[in-house]
C-alpha positions in Angstrom: -7.9 97.1 -7.6 -4.4 95.9 -8.2 -3.3 99.4 -8.7 -4.8 100.4 -5.4 -3.1 97.5 -3.6 0.3 98.6 -5.0 -0.3 102.2 -4.0 -1.3 101.0 -0.5 1.8 98.9 -0.2 4.0 101.8 -1.3 2.4 104.0 1.2 2.9 101.5 4.0 6.6 101.1 3.0 7.1 104.9 3.2 5.5 104.9 6.6 7.8 102.1 7.8 10.9 104.1 6.5 9.7 107.2 8.2 9.2 105.4 11.5 12.6 103.7 11.3 14.4 106.9 10.4 16.2 108.0 7.3 16.1 105.7 4.2 19.3 103.7 3.7 22.2 105.5 2.0 25.6 104.4 0.8 28.9 105.9 1.9 32.2 104.9 0.4 35.8 106.1 -0.1 36.6 107.2 -3.6 40.2 107.8 -4.7 40.1 111.5 -3.9 36.6 112.1 -2.5 34.0 110.8 -0.1 31.1 109.3 -1.9 27.5 109.6 -0.5 25.1 107.6 -2.7 27.8 107.5 -5.3 28.3 111.2 -5.5 31.2 113.4 -4.1 30.3 114.7 -0.7 31.9 117.3 1.5 31.8 116.6 5.2 31.4 119.8 7.2 31.6 118.5 10.8 31.5 120.0 14.2 32.7 117.9 17.1 31.1 117.6 20.5 31.1 115.0 23.2 27.9 113.8 24.9 29.8 112.9 28.1 30.6 116.6 28.5 27.0 117.9 27.9 23.9 117.4 30.1 21.6 115.0 28.3 18.8 117.5 28.4 20.9 119.9 26.2 22.1 117.4 23.6 19.5 118.4 21.0 20.2 122.1 21.6 23.9 121.7 21.0 23.3 119.6 17.9 21.0 122.2 16.5 23.6 124.9 17.2 26.1 123.0 15.0 23.5 122.6 12.2 22.7 126.3 12.3 26.4 127.1 11.9 26.4 125.2 8.6 27.6 121.7 9.8 26.1 118.6 8.1 27.9 116.2 10.4 28.8 115.7 14.1 32.0 114.0 15.2 31.6 112.1 18.5 34.3 110.9 20.9 33.3 107.9 23.0 35.2 107.8 26.3 35.7 104.1 27.1 36.3 104.8 30.8 33.0 106.6 31.0 31.1 103.5 30.1 33.2 100.7 31.7 34.4 101.8 35.1 34.9 98.3 36.3 35.8 95.3 34.1 32.8 93.9 32.2 30.3 96.3 33.8 29.1 98.6 31.0 26.8 101.6 31.4 25.1 103.0 28.3 22.0 104.4 30.0 22.7 106.5 33.1 23.1 110.3 33.1 24.6 111.3 29.7 26.0 107.9 28.7 23.3 106.9 26.1 25.4 107.1 23.0 22.7 105.6 20.8 20.2 108.3 21.9 22.7 111.0 21.1 23.3 109.6 17.6 19.6 109.3 17.0 19.1 113.0 17.9 21.8 113.8 15.2 19.9 111.7 12.7 16.6 113.4 13.6 18.2 116.7 12.5 19.2 115.2 9.2 22.9 115.2 10.0 25.6 112.5 9.8 28.1 111.1 12.3 31.8 110.5 12.5 32.3 108.0 15.3 35.6 108.2 17.3 35.5 105.3 19.8 39.2 105.0 20.5 39.9 102.8 22.4 42.3 105.7 23.1 41.0 109.2 22.2 43.1 111.8 24.1 40.5 114.6 24.2 41.9 116.2 27.4 40.0 113.5 29.2 41.3 111.4 32.1 43.8 108.8 30.8 42.7 109.7 27.2 39.6 107.6 27.7 41.3 104.4 28.8 39.8 102.9 31.9 42.0 103.3 35.1 41.2 99.7 36.1 43.9 98.7 33.6 46.5 100.3 35.9 45.7 97.8 38.6 48.0 95.5 36.6 51.5 96.7 37.6 53.4 96.1 34.4 50.6 96.6 31.8 51.4 98.3 28.5 48.7 100.2 26.6 48.1 101.1 22.9 49.9 97.9 21.8 49.3 94.2 21.6 49.8 93.5 25.3 47.3 90.6 25.7 45.9 92.0 28.9 45.1 95.3 27.3 43.8 93.7 24.1 41.4 91.5 26.1 39.9 94.6 27.6 39.8 96.4 24.3 38.0 93.4 22.7 35.4 93.4 25.4 34.8 97.2 25.0 34.6 97.0 21.2 31.9 94.2 21.4 29.8 96.2 23.9 30.0 99.4 22.0 29.3 97.7 18.6 26.1 96.4 20.0 25.0 100.0 20.7 26.0 101.5 17.4 25.5 98.7 14.8 21.9 99.6 14.1 23.0 103.2 13.5 25.6 102.6 10.8 24.8 104.1 7.4 24.7 100.5 6.1 21.7 99.9 8.4 19.9 103.1 7.7 21.6 105.1 10.4 23.8 108.3 10.3 27.2 106.9 11.1 29.3 107.3 8.0 32.8 106.4 9.2 34.6 105.1 12.3 38.1 106.2 13.4 40.8 103.6 14.2 42.6 104.7 17.4 43.7 108.3 17.5 46.9 110.1 16.6 48.7 106.8 17.0 51.7 108.1 15.0 52.4 110.5 17.9 52.7 107.6 20.3 53.9 104.4 18.7 54.6 102.4 15.5 52.9 99.0 16.2 51.2 98.6 12.8 49.9 95.1 13.8 48.1 96.7 16.7 46.3 99.1 14.4 45.4 96.3 12.0 44.1 94.2 14.9 41.9 97.0 16.1 40.3 97.4 12.6 39.8 93.6 12.4 38.1 93.6 15.9 35.6 96.2 14.8 34.9 94.4 11.5 34.3 91.1 13.3 31.8 92.9 15.6 29.8 94.0 12.5 31.2 97.4 11.8 30.9 97.4 8.0 31.5 101.1 7.2 34.6 102.9 6.0 37.4 103.6 8.6 39.7 106.5 9.0 42.8 107.4 11.0 43.9 110.8 12.3 47.5 112.1 12.6 49.6 115.2 12.3 50.5 116.0 8.6 54.0 114.7 9.0 55.4 111.8 7.0 56.6 109.8 10.0 53.4 110.2 11.9 51.2 109.3 8.9 53.3 106.2 8.2 53.2 105.0 11.9 49.5 105.9 12.4 48.0 104.9 9.1 45.9 101.9 8.1 45.6 100.5 4.6 42.2 101.2 3.1 41.3 103.8 5.7 40.8 107.5 4.9 43.6 109.7 6.0 42.6 112.3 8.7 45.0 115.3 9.2 45.2 117.0 12.6 45.0 119.5 11.0 44.9 119.9 7.3 45.3 123.6 6.7 47.3 123.8 3.5 48.0 122.1 0.2 51.3 120.9 1.7 49.4 119.0 4.4 47.1 117.3 1.9 50.1 116.5 -0.3 51.7 114.7 2.7 48.5 112.6 3.0 48.5 111.8 -0.7 52.1 110.8 -0.7 51.4 108.4 2.2 48.3 106.9 0.6 47.2 108.2 -2.9 44.3 105.7 -3.1 42.0 107.1 -0.4 40.6 110.6 0.3 42.1 112.8 3.0 40.4 115.4 5.2 41.1 117.7 8.1 40.0 115.5 10.9 40.7 118.2 13.5 40.7 121.9 12.6 41.1 124.0 15.7 38.8 127.0 16.3 40.1 127.2 19.9 42.5 125.5 22.3 42.8 123.9 25.7 43.8 125.6 29.0 45.7 124.2 32.0 45.5 125.2 35.6 47.8 128.2 36.4 47.8 129.4 32.8 46.0 132.3 31.1 42.9 131.3 29.1 43.7 130.1 25.6 41.7 132.3 23.3 43.0 132.1 19.8 42.0 134.8 17.4 39.2 133.9 14.9 41.3 135.0 11.9 43.3 131.7 11.9 40.3 129.4 11.8 38.5 131.6 9.3 41.5 131.4 6.9 41.7 127.6 7.3 38.0 127.0 6.8 38.0 129.3 3.7 40.8 127.2 2.3 38.9 124.0 3.0 35.7 125.3 1.5 37.4 126.8 -1.6 39.1 123.4 -2.3 36.0 121.4 -1.4 37.9 119.5 1.3 36.0 117.8 4.1 36.8 118.8 7.6 35.9 118.5 11.3 36.1 121.5 13.7 37.6 120.3 17.0 35.6 121.4 18.9 32.5 123.3 17.8 31.3 123.0 21.4 33.5 121.7 24.3 31.2 121.5 27.3 32.5 120.6 30.8 34.8 118.1 32.5 32.3 117.3 35.3 33.4 115.3 38.3 36.9 113.8 38.0 37.0 113.5 34.2 39.5 116.2 33.3 42.8 115.0 32.0 46.3 116.4 31.9 49.4 116.9 29.7 53.0 116.2 30.4 54.8 119.2 29.2 56.5 122.0 31.2 57.8 120.5 34.5 56.1 117.2 33.7 52.5 117.7 34.7 49.9 120.1 33.4 46.3 119.3 34.7 43.4 120.5 32.6 40.6 122.8 33.8 37.1 121.7 34.7 35.8 123.9 31.9 36.2 122.6 28.4 35.0 125.8 26.9 38.0 125.5 24.6 37.2 129.0 23.3 35.0 127.1 20.9 32.4 128.7 18.6 29.6 127.5 20.9 30.7 128.3 24.5 30.5 126.1 27.5 26.9 127.2 28.3 25.8 126.6 24.7 25.8 130.2 23.4 27.0 131.5 20.0 30.2 133.5 20.2 31.7 136.0 17.7 33.7 133.1 16.3 30.4 131.2 15.7 28.8 134.1 13.9 31.9 134.6 11.7 32.1 130.8 10.8 28.3 130.7 10.1 28.6 133.6 7.7 31.6 132.0 6.0 30.2 128.5 5.7 26.8 129.9 4.8 28.3 131.8 1.9 29.2 128.5 0.2 25.9 126.6 0.8 22.9 126.6 -1.5 20.3 126.3 1.3 19.5 128.9 3.8 20.9 128.0 7.2 18.5 127.3 10.1 17.9 130.1 12.6 20.3 130.0 15.6 18.5 128.3 18.5 17.5 130.4 21.4 20.0 130.3 24.3 19.3 128.4 27.4 18.0 130.8 30.1 20.5 131.8 32.8 20.0 133.0 36.4 22.0 134.8 39.0 22.1 133.6 42.6 22.7 135.9 45.5 25.6 135.3 47.9 25.3 131.9 49.7 27.3 131.6 52.9 28.9 128.2 53.4 30.0 127.1 56.9 32.2 124.2 57.8 30.0 121.3 58.9 32.4 118.3 59.0 36.0 117.2 58.3 37.5 114.6 56.1 39.3 113.4 59.2 35.9 112.5 60.8 35.0 110.3 57.9 38.0 108.1 57.3 37.0 104.5 56.4 38.6 101.4 57.7 42.4 101.4 57.2 44.2 99.3 54.7 47.6 98.1 55.8 50.7 98.6 53.6 54.3 98.0 54.2 55.0 100.8 51.8 52.5 103.2 50.1 50.9 102.1 46.9 49.1 104.1 44.2 45.3 104.4 44.2 44.8 101.8 41.6 46.6 99.1 43.7 43.8 99.5 46.3 41.1 99.4 43.6 40.4 103.1 43.7 40.3 105.2 40.5 39.6 108.8 41.5 39.4 111.1 44.5 41.6 111.3 47.5 43.6 109.1 49.8 45.2 109.5 53.3 48.6 107.8 53.9 49.5 107.6 57.6 52.5 106.2 59.5 54.3 106.6 62.9 57.9 108.0 62.6 60.6 105.7 64.0 64.2 106.7 63.8 64.3 110.0 62.0 61.5 112.2 63.3 62.2 115.5 61.5 64.1 116.7 58.5 63.6 116.4 54.7 60.5 114.4 53.7 60.8 113.2 50.1 58.0 111.5 48.2 58.8 109.4 45.1 56.5 110.1 43.3 53.4 112.0 44.4 50.6 112.2 42.0 49.3 114.9 42.2 48.8 117.2 45.1 49.4 116.5 48.8 48.8 118.2 52.1 51.2 117.1 54.8 50.4 116.9 58.6 52.5 116.1 61.6 50.6 115.1 64.7 47.5 116.6 63.2 49.1 120.0 62.4 49.3 121.2 58.9 52.9 121.5 57.6 52.5 122.4 54.0 51.6 121.2 50.5 53.5 119.4 47.7 52.4 120.2 44.1 53.5 117.9 41.3 52.6 120.6 38.8 55.4 122.7 40.1 57.9 119.8 40.2 57.7 119.7 44.0 58.4 116.4 45.8 59.8 117.3 49.3 59.0 119.3 52.4 60.8 120.0 55.7 59.3 118.3 58.8 59.9 120.3 62.0 61.1 118.8 65.2 58.3 117.6 67.5 58.0 117.0 71.2 55.9 113.9 70.6 57.7 110.7 71.3 56.2 108.8 68.4 55.2 111.5 65.8 52.4 110.7 63.4 52.8 111.6 59.7 49.7 111.9 57.5 49.7 112.8 53.8 46.3 113.6 52.2 46.7 113.1 48.4 44.5 114.4 45.7 44.6 112.5 42.4 44.0 115.0 39.6 43.6 114.2 35.9 45.6 111.4 34.4 47.9 112.4 31.5 46.0 111.9 28.3 48.7 112.4 25.6 52.1 111.1 24.4 54.5 109.0 26.3 53.5 109.5 29.9 50.1 107.9 29.7 50.8 105.4 32.5 50.0 107.9 35.3 48.9 106.2 38.5 47.6 108.3 41.3 48.6 108.8 44.9 52.1 107.9 46.3 53.4 105.8 43.4 56.7 104.6 44.9 58.0 105.5 48.4 58.4 108.1 51.1 61.8 108.8 52.7 62.8 111.0 55.7 66.4 112.1 55.5 67.0 109.2 53.1 65.4 106.6 55.4 62.5 104.7 53.7 59.3 105.0 55.9 57.6 101.6 56.4 54.3 100.3 57.8 51.5 102.6 56.6 47.7 102.8 57.2 45.9 103.9 54.0 42.4 105.3 53.8 40.6 105.4 50.5 38.4 108.4 49.8 36.9 108.1 46.2 34.4 110.9 47.1 31.6 109.4 45.1 28.3 111.4 45.0 26.5 109.1 47.4 29.2 109.6 50.0 28.8 113.3 49.8 25.0 113.2 50.1 25.2 111.0 53.2 27.8 113.0 55.1 26.9 113.8 58.7 28.0 116.9 60.6 30.7 116.7 63.3 32.5 119.0 65.7 34.5 121.8 64.0 38.2 121.4 63.9 41.0 123.8 62.8 42.6 121.2 60.6 42.5 121.7 56.8 40.4 119.2 54.9 37.0 120.7 55.6 33.5 120.2 54.1 31.4 123.3 53.8 27.7 123.2 53.3 24.7 125.5 52.7 21.1 125.4 51.5 19.6 128.0 49.2 16.2 128.5 47.6 15.3 129.3 44.0 12.0 130.5 42.6 13.2 129.6 39.1 16.0 127.5 37.7 18.4 128.4 34.9 22.0 127.8 34.0 24.5 129.6 36.2 28.2 129.8 37.0 29.1 129.3 40.7 31.9 131.6 41.7 34.4 129.8 44.0 36.9 132.6 44.2 36.5 132.8 48.0 37.7 129.2 48.4 41.2 127.8 47.7 41.3 124.3 46.2 38.8 121.5 46.1 35.6 120.1 44.6 31.9 121.3 44.7 28.7 119.4 44.6 25.2 120.8 43.9 22.3 118.5 44.9 24.7 115.6 44.8 26.1 116.4 41.3 29.9 116.8 41.1 30.5 120.1 39.2 34.3 119.4 39.2 37.5 121.0 40.6 38.2 124.6 41.4 41.6 126.1 42.3 42.6 129.6 43.4 45.5 129.7 41.0 42.9 130.0 38.1 42.3 131.0 35.5 38.9 129.4 36.1 37.2 130.6 39.2 33.6 129.9 38.1 32.1 126.4 37.6 29.3 125.9 35.2 26.1 124.5 36.8 23.3 123.5 34.4 19.7 124.3 35.2 19.0 120.5 35.0 20.9 120.0 38.3 19.0 122.7 40.2 15.6 122.6 41.9 12.8 125.1 42.3 12.7 125.4 46.0 15.5 124.0 48.2 19.0 123.2 46.9 22.1 122.0 48.7 25.7 122.9 47.9 28.7 121.0 49.5 32.3 122.1 49.0 35.4 120.1 50.0 38.4 122.3 50.3 42.0 121.2 51.0 43.0 124.5 52.7 40.0 126.7 53.6 39.0 126.9 57.3 36.8 129.9 57.6 33.2 130.7 56.5 33.1 131.7 52.8 30.5 132.6 50.2 29.5 131.5 46.7 27.4 133.4 44.2 25.8 132.3 41.0 26.6 134.3 37.9 25.0 134.4 34.4 28.4 134.7 32.7 31.7 132.9 33.0 34.8 134.9 34.0 
């Protein structure tokens, strides 16, 4: 009887463990190796970001990584995606449920590297920092500015509540957490890094930490944290790992970002690195049994207003809506040649047969949809805000979208109009007539205003805020007119300002109005589907703007390319009637959109 009771108790315990997930494991930093349950363990990670993937496809993308030979998923958490207003956190709507994503990884028997920032870069708007910080005129970020640190502390507490049950110490799959990101490329405030680690620990994060920096002595010194593993972006040679060892010989190092692909900006050619480079790097890492993370194995999409920007070239390089990144798993979730080659390479080192590659998500084509103008932004301006001089979006409590700045010209009424500084793209109107555009990307800041017969000419500037800079020293990147406007050197005063954040509910509630010949038009059409599937909407007949399908913001398009097709997941389409709305800054005439089963 006693034996039967013991066996029953054991059986019950096993059932409890199965219900709760994986049994508890231990994960620790050895001197040269990561230790899982006390034994050396090679992390083979593929990075993906739940914010860039429709929630319905999370499992599919995780399984794609597993089938390529990965045992781990690295996950960026974008702070600004979860706290858009101070103290108001969202970990449930759309694709924001971080805990659910991590549980799907655990269900596949895989591990997690958590990358919560607070700054992450990632070609994401403001590197993941919330734009509400920029409402404080003199704030400094990524340092011990107390106003910044107050917000960081609040974020860390909220996120810790989501992920604590999923730490490896609590039976979950999260092995390590990153402290900041590539901090050595930005600053040298070691006390800031130490404080971040302390905050996470005080919030109950009791797993190993790591940092990630370029394999350069100065960057490793400025960005490193004692006791944290050393991540290398990237670690592709013995020299790189020697640099990490020289900085901290008492912890393991790994390639925290090995790059199968690369990012692309508007106006550039698609970045499509050859597969030979990443195959050589992964072979080196597998031969030497070094751990690594592929950044990214699957990029996804910068839906809505989430795409970031860089600050090279003439000072501003906005990122595409697509975050395909030429990754092994493409934007729509399909295996590429690079994927097959990496799968074969990694599989040649593993003892177990890799899972079959998951079937691709079905695609559809959509015949030509003719969109006609149905209203104008000028018919939907909200109540004006009064400003002596223009201010950036953030000063008016607006984070994304568009803004109209309007004034009556007194004194000078024609000549050189100069904007200091316009972020990021403006269309200029005099007495309702389109004069031209100003493009920050090209280093433009001025335009010539013609003479007018109107006694009191009215100047209007419609400004689009594109992605905030996400890397290096130009992070403080407020949107709109950030300083002043002058005409022939005379500062223009007394403005009416109209905020247009272009949120989804605003789009769905738009009413039609009389057609005008003034740029800034909304186009609309309905179309019917007998079946749904993923598709790419071809916007090449339009010029520059945003597109919504059934109230979902697919992101920006721009005739300068290289991207002309925007990814639309099947989950945002309906059997039966669908609605598409396009806001274009320049287009006036009827134009058509098609749905394609392939990107460009």
